[in-house]
C-alpha positions in Angstrom: 10.8 11.2 -29.6 11.8 9.8 -33.2 9.4 7.6 -35.0 11.8 4.6 -34.9 13.3 2.8 -31.7 17.0 3.7 -31.2 19.1 0.9 -29.9 21.2 1.7 -27.1 25.1 1.0 -27.7 25.9 -2.5 -26.5 29.1 -4.6 -26.3 27.7 -7.8 -28.0 30.8 -9.8 -27.6 30.5 -9.3 -23.8 26.8 -10.2 -23.5 27.2 -13.3 -25.7 30.4 -14.4 -23.8 28.5 -13.8 -20.3 25.5 -15.9 -21.7 27.8 -18.6 -22.7 29.7 -18.7 -19.5 26.6 -18.5 -17.1 24.0 -20.0 -19.2 24.3 -23.4 -17.8 24.3 -22.0 -14.1 21.1 -19.8 -14.4 19.4 -20.9 -17.5 18.7 -18.7 -20.5 15.5 -16.9 -21.8 14.3 -17.3 -25.5 13.0 -13.6 -25.2 15.2 -11.3 -27.6 15.8 -8.7 -24.9 16.6 -5.1 -26.3 18.0 -2.1 -25.0 16.7 1.2 -26.4 17.8 4.6 -26.0 14.6 5.7 -27.3 11.4 3.6 -27.6 10.2 5.0 -30.7 6.5 5.4 -31.9 5.8 1.8 -32.4 4.5 -0.2 -29.4 7.3 -1.4 -27.1 7.6 -5.0 -26.2 8.0 -6.8 -22.7 11.5 -7.6 -23.6 12.3 -4.0 -24.2 14.3 -1.9 -21.6 14.4 1.7 -22.4 17.5 3.4 -20.9 16.8 7.0 -20.3 19.3 9.7 -19.3 17.5 11.4 -16.5 13.9 11.5 -15.8 11.4 10.1 -18.5 8.2 12.1 -19.2 4.9 10.7 -17.8 3.5 9.9 -21.2 6.4 7.7 -22.1 6.4 5.9 -18.8 2.7 5.3 -19.1 3.2 3.8 -22.6 6.0 1.5 -21.5 3.9 0.3 -18.5 0.9 -0.4 -20.5 3.1 -2.6 -22.9 4.8 -4.3 -20.0 8.1 -2.9 -20.8 10.8 -1.8 -18.5 12.3 2.0 -18.1 15.6 2.7 -16.3 15.9 6.2 -15.7 19.7 7.3 -14.5 20.8 10.4 -13.2 24.3 11.5 -11.8 24.4 12.6 -8.1 28.0 13.4 -7.2 30.0 10.1 -7.8 27.2 8.0 -7.8 24.4 6.9 -10.3 20.8 7.2 -9.0 18.9 4.4 -10.9 15.0 4.1 -11.0 13.8 0.8 -12.4 10.3 0.7 -13.4 9.1 -2.7 -14.4 5.9 -4.9 -14.3 7.3 -6.0 -11.0 7.4 -2.6 -9.5 9.7 0.4 -9.0 12.9 0.2 -7.3 15.6 3.1 -6.8 19.2 2.5 -6.3 22.3 4.5 -5.5 25.6 3.0 -7.0 29.1 4.0 -7.2 29.9 5.5 -10.8 32.6 3.7 -12.5 32.7 6.1 -15.4 31.0 9.1 -17.1 28.4 7.3 -19.1 25.1 6.2 -17.2 24.8 3.4 -19.9 28.1 2.4 -21.4 28.1 -0.4 -23.9 29.7 -2.8 -21.1 26.9 -1.9 -18.6 24.3 -2.6 -21.2 25.8 -5.7 -22.1 25.7 -7.0 -18.6 22.2 -5.8 -18.1 21.1 -7.6 -21.1 22.9 -10.8 -20.3 21.3 -10.8 -16.6 17.9 -10.4 -18.2 18.4 -13.2 -20.7 19.5 -15.2 -17.5 15.9 -14.9 -16.0 17.0 -12.2 -13.5 14.2 -9.7 -13.0 15.1 -6.0 -14.2 15.6 -4.6 -10.7 18.3 -7.6 -9.9 19.6 -7.2 -13.2 20.4 -3.7 -12.7 22.1 -4.3 -9.3 24.3 -7.0 -11.1 25.2 -4.5 -13.9 26.2 -1.8 -11.5 28.2 -4.2 -9.4 30.1 -5.8 -12.3 33.7 -5.0 -12.3 34.8 -3.4 -15.5 36.9 -5.7 -17.6 35.9 -8.7 -15.5 33.9 -12.0 -16.5 33.7 -13.1 -12.8 30.1 -13.1 -11.3 29.8 -10.1 -8.8 30.5 -11.1 -5.1 31.8 -8.0 -3.5 29.0 -6.6 -1.3 30.6 -3.2 -1.2 30.1 -2.7 -4.9 26.3 -3.5 -5.2 23.9 -0.6 -5.2 22.1 0.7 -2.0 18.3 0.6 -2.0 16.8 4.1 -1.8 13.3 2.8 -2.4 11.7 0.8 -0.9 14.5 1.5 1.8 13.8 0.3 5.3 16.3 2.8 6.6 18.3 5.5 4.9 21.5 4.1 3.2 23.8 6.5 5.0 22.2 5.7 8.5 22.2 1.8 8.9 20.5 0.7 11.9 22.0 -1.3 14.9 21.9 -5.0 13.8 19.7 -7.4 15.6 21.1 -10.1 17.9 22.9 -12.7 15.6 21.9 -16.2 15.2 24.2 -19.3 15.2 23.9 -21.7 12.3 20.2 -22.9 12.9 20.4 -26.3 11.7 17.4 -28.3 10.7 14.5 -25.7 10.6 11.0 -27.1 10.6 8.2 -24.7 9.5 4.8 -26.0 10.7 1.4 -24.6 10.9 0.4 -25.2 14.4 1.5 -25.3 18.0 0.6 -29.1 18.3 3.3 -29.7 15.6 5.8 -27.6 17.7 5.1 -29.9 20.6 5.8 -33.0 18.5 9.0 -31.7 17.2 10.7 -30.3 20.2 11.1 -33.6 21.9 12.8 -35.1 18.7 15.6 -32.5 19.0 14.7 -30.2 16.0 17.1 -27.2 16.9 14.9 -24.6 15.2 11.0 -24.5 14.6 8.8 -21.8 13.1 5.1 -21.5 13.8 3.4 -20.4 10.4 -0.2 -20.1 12.0 -2.7 -18.4 9.5 -5.7 -17.0 11.1 -7.6 -13.5 11.3 -8.9 -14.4 14.8 -6.7 -12.3 17.0 -7.5 -14.4 20.2 -6.8 -17.6 18.2 -3.4 -16.1 17.2 -2.5 -15.2 20.9 -3.5 -18.6 22.1 -1.5 -20.5 19.4 1.6 -18.5 20.1 1.2 -19.2 23.8 0.9 -22.9 23.2 3.8 -22.9 20.9 6.0 -21.1 23.3 4.9 -23.4 26.2 6.3 -26.4 23.9 9.3 -24.9 23.3 10.1 -23.4 26.9 12.8 -25.2 28.7 14.1 -26.9 25.7 17.1 -26.2 23.4 14.7 -25.6 20.3 14.7 -22.0 19.0 11.1 -21.0 18.2 10.4 -18.3 15.6 6.9 -16.8 15.2 6.0 -16.0 11.5 4.3 -12.7 10.8 2.4 -12.1 14.1 5.2 -9.9 15.8 3.0 -7.7 17.9 1.5 -10.7 19.6 4.9 -12.4 20.1 6.4 -9.2 21.5 3.6 -8.9 24.0 4.1 -12.4 25.4 7.8 -12.2 25.4 7.5 -8.8 27.3 5.4 -10.7 29.9 8.6 -12.7 30.7 10.9 -9.7 31.0 12.0 -10.2 27.4 13.9 -13.3 28.4 13.7 -15.9 25.7 14.7 -18.6 28.2 11.5 -17.7 30.1 9.1 -16.8 27.3 10.1 -19.7 25.0 10.2 -17.5 22.0 13.5 -17.0 20.3 12.7 -15.0 17.3 10.3 -13.5 14.7 10.2 -14.3 11.0 9.0 -11.8 8.4 8.4 -11.6 4.8 9.2 -8.5 2.5 5.8 -7.1 2.7 5.5 -7.6 6.5 8.7 -5.4 7.0 7.0 -2.4 5.7 4.3 -2.7 8.6 6.7 -4.0 11.3 7.9 -1.6 14.2 11.4 -2.6 13.7 12.5 -0.3 16.7 10.1 -2.3 18.8 11.5 -5.6 17.6 15.1 -4.6 18.1 14.2 -3.4 21.6 12.5 -6.7 22.5 15.7 -8.6 22.1 14.2 -11.2 19.8 16.0 -12.3 16.7 14.7 -11.4 13.4 14.7 -13.5 10.3 13.7 -12.2 6.9 12.7 -14.0 3.8 14.4 -12.8 0.4 14.0 -13.7 -3.2 16.8 -12.1 -5.2 19.6 -9.3 -5.0 17.4 -6.2 -4.6 15.5 -7.7 -1.6 18.9 -8.8 0.0 20.4 -5.5 -0.4 17.3 -3.7 1.1 17.2 -6.0 4.0 20.9 -5.9 4.9 20.7 -2.3 6.0 18.5 -3.3 9.2 21.2 -6.3 10.2 18.8 -9.1 10.6 19.8 -12.1 12.5 19.5 -14.5 9.6 18.3 -14.4 5.8 16.3 -17.0 4.3 17.1 -17.5 0.6 14.9 -19.0 -1.8 12.5 -20.5 -3.0 15.3 -22.7 -4.2 13.0 -25.5 -5.6 9.4 -25.5 -6.5 7.1 -25.5 -3.5 3.2 -25.9 -2.9 3.3 -24.7 0.5 2.7 -21.0 -0.2 2.5 -18.6 -3.4 5.9 -17.4 -4.1 6.5 -14.0 -5.7 9.3 -15.3 -8.0 10.0 -18.5 -9.9 12.0 -21.1 -8.2 15.6 -19.7 -8.0 17.6 -23.0 -8.4 20.9 -23.9 -7.1 22.9 -21.6 -9.3 21.3 -18.5 -7.7 21.2 -20.0 -4.2 24.9 -20.3 -4.4 25.4 -16.9 -5.8 23.2 -15.3 -3.0 25.2 -17.3 -0.2 28.5 -16.3 -1.6 27.5 -12.5 -1.5 25.7 -12.5 1.7 27.6 -14.7 4.1 30.3 -12.2 4.9 27.4 -9.6 5.7 24.9 -11.7 7.4 26.5 -15.1 8.4 23.4 -16.9 9.5 21.6 -18.0 6.1 18.9 -20.4 5.6 18.0 -22.3 2.3 14.3 -22.4 1.8 11.7 -23.6 -0.6 10.9 -27.2 -1.8 13.9 -28.7 0.4 13.4 -32.5 1.1 15.6 -35.3 2.1 16.9 -35.8 -1.4 17.8 -32.3 -2.0 19.1 -31.4 1.4 22.7 -32.6 0.9 23.2 -30.2 -2.0 21.7 -27.3 -0.1 23.9 -27.9 2.8 26.9 -28.3 0.5 26.7 -24.6 -0.1 27.8 -24.1 3.4 24.6 -22.1 4.8 24.4 -24.3 7.8 20.5 -24.4 7.7 17.7 -25.4 5.6 14.0 -25.1 6.1 11.6 -28.1 5.6 7.9 -28.2 5.7 6.4 -31.2 3.7 9.4 -33.4 4.3 8.2 -33.4 7.9 4.4 -32.6 8.0 3.7 -35.3 5.0 6.0 -37.9 6.2 4.7 -41.4 6.8 6.9 -41.9 9.7 7.6 -38.5 11.2 10.0 -39.3 13.9 12.0 -41.4 11.3 11.9 -38.6 8.9 13.2 -36.1 11.5 15.9 -38.6 12.5 17.0 -38.9 8.8 17.1 -35.1 8.1 19.0 -34.3 11.4 21.6 -37.0 10.4 22.5 -35.1 7.4 23.7 -31.9 9.4 27.3 -31.9 10.7 27.6 -33.0 14.2 27.4 -30.3 16.9 
C-alpha cells in the first residue's frame, strides 16, 4: 500500500448537483467525506470510505475499523456486483445488478458520497448508489433496481419465502405497555393496538398476553403482541389458530428479534407479522419474508425507546414509503407521532400511524383518542 492516500475517481459535478437538489429534503453533513482507492499510511478518518476491488487484507480492515472508517469491498459475480460494507454500524453484504464494467465508476462514487453527506449510513448509501439509474438525477424508487441482502439475510435472495397474510390499512395504531391499556382503548374504537409489555418473568408475560387477548376478543380491534411471539403463538394455538377466537391478530418484531424468531412457526400460525425498519438495507432485508406490514421510522424524536438510528425526518419517510408501498402495501409511520404531526404523516398515504405518548400521556385520554381517530379518512 502506498504512503499517501489515493482518492477514487469521482464525478464531482454530479455529487454537488445531488447535494444541491436533495440537501433541503434530507439535510447535509458538515463532514468532508472522501472516497479512497487506497487508504495510505496515514491514519484514516471516520469520514473516509475505502473502495476495494476485491477482498481487502485483514490488516487494512483492522486499521480502518480502529479508525471508525468504512470499507466497501466489491467483486464481480456474473452480471452482479457483490458489495461488502464494513462500517461502525456493522457488516452488510449485498448483491446488485452490474450496470457497467467498473465496480466504482466516478458516477457511482459521486452518488455514494452524496448520500453519505445526506446523512445516510454507509450500508444505505451503498444501496442507493447501486439503485441509481445512470444519467438520472431522480431519487431511486424502483424496487427491482435495489440490491438484494446476502448478509444478514433472513432467507436466500433467490428463494423468497411465502408471504405472511396481508393487513388492510391499520388506521390509528396505539402502542401501549399493558393489557389494562388495551382494555381501555378497545371500547373507544381504536382499530389497531399493540401490547409492548417488558418483563423477564415468563409467567407474567403469559398472563399479560392472555389479559390483552381477553380485552380484544369479540371486538373489531386488531391486537398485535410485541416481541413475545412464542407465548402469543401458544395462546393462539389453543384457540385453533383462529384470531376471532384467540383475540390475537398478529406479532410485531424488531430487526434483532427476527434473527431469533421461528418464521416458519409464525407463518404456520396464521398470525400477521409486522416489522420495524429504520432504513433502506433493513427494508430490503425484511421484504424477502413478505411481512404483513412494515413500520417505517422513527420519523421524529421519541423518548419511548432507544432507537438504533437518528430520527429519519419526513423526507426519508416519504422516500421509504414510495419505494415500499408497491411491494408491501400496508405501511405504518412510527416514532414521535402526535396530534400535531399526524396529518403530515397521513398525507404521505401510508394509511396508519403508531402513537404512544399522544395517548398514554394525554390529560383527557378519550378526547385525545377521538381527536386522533377523526384525522383518519372515514371507513
